[in-house]
C-alpha positions as CSV (number, residue, x, y, z in Angstrom):
1,L,-22.7,-2.8,-14.6
2,A,-20.4,0.2,-15.0
3,L,-20.4,0.8,-11.2
4,R,-19.4,-2.9,-10.4
5,S,-16.7,-2.4,-13.0
6,T,-15.4,1.0,-11.2
7,L,-15.3,-0.5,-8.0
8,E,-13.0,-3.5,-9.3
9,L,-10.7,-0.9,-10.7
10,L,-10.5,0.8,-7.6
11,I,-10.0,-2.2,-5.7
12,S,-7.1,-3.6,-8.0
13,G,-5.6,0.1,-8.0
14,R,-5.6,0.1,-4.1
15,R,-3.9,-3.3,-4.2
16,I,-1.1,-2.2,-6.3
17,L,-0.8,1.1,-4.1
18,Q,-0.5,-1.1,-1.3
19,R,2.2,-3.4,-3.0
20,Y,4.1,-0.3,-4.1
21,N,3.9,1.1,-0.7
22,R,5.2,-2.0,0.8
23,V,8.2,-2.4,-1.7
24,S,9.1,1.5,-1.0
25,N,9.0,1.0,2.3
26,S,11.0,-1.9,2.7
27,F,13.5,-0.1,0.5
28,F,13.6,3.1,2.5
29,S,13.2,1.7,6.1
30,P,17.1,1.1,6.3
31,L,17.5,4.6,5.6
32,S,15.1,6.0,8.2
33,I,16.4,6.3,11.7
34,N,13.1,6.0,13.5
35,P,10.6,4.2,11.2
36,D,6.7,4.7,12.4
37,P,5.6,1.1,13.7
38,T,2.1,1.8,12.8
39,Y,2.8,1.9,9.4
40,F,3.5,-1.9,9.2
41,L,0.1,-2.7,11.3
42,A,-1.9,-0.6,8.9
43,D,-0.9,-2.9,6.1
44,S,-2.0,-6.2,7.7
């Protein structure tokens, strides 16, 4: 039961990180001259 809650915590934490990375990327992408196209593909 503890292992399951730990996995759920890791999954929810990963979702938050992906959401934060998406927001920060959309914010900094206009500042970068040559953005990495693989970054957008990795999120999907």
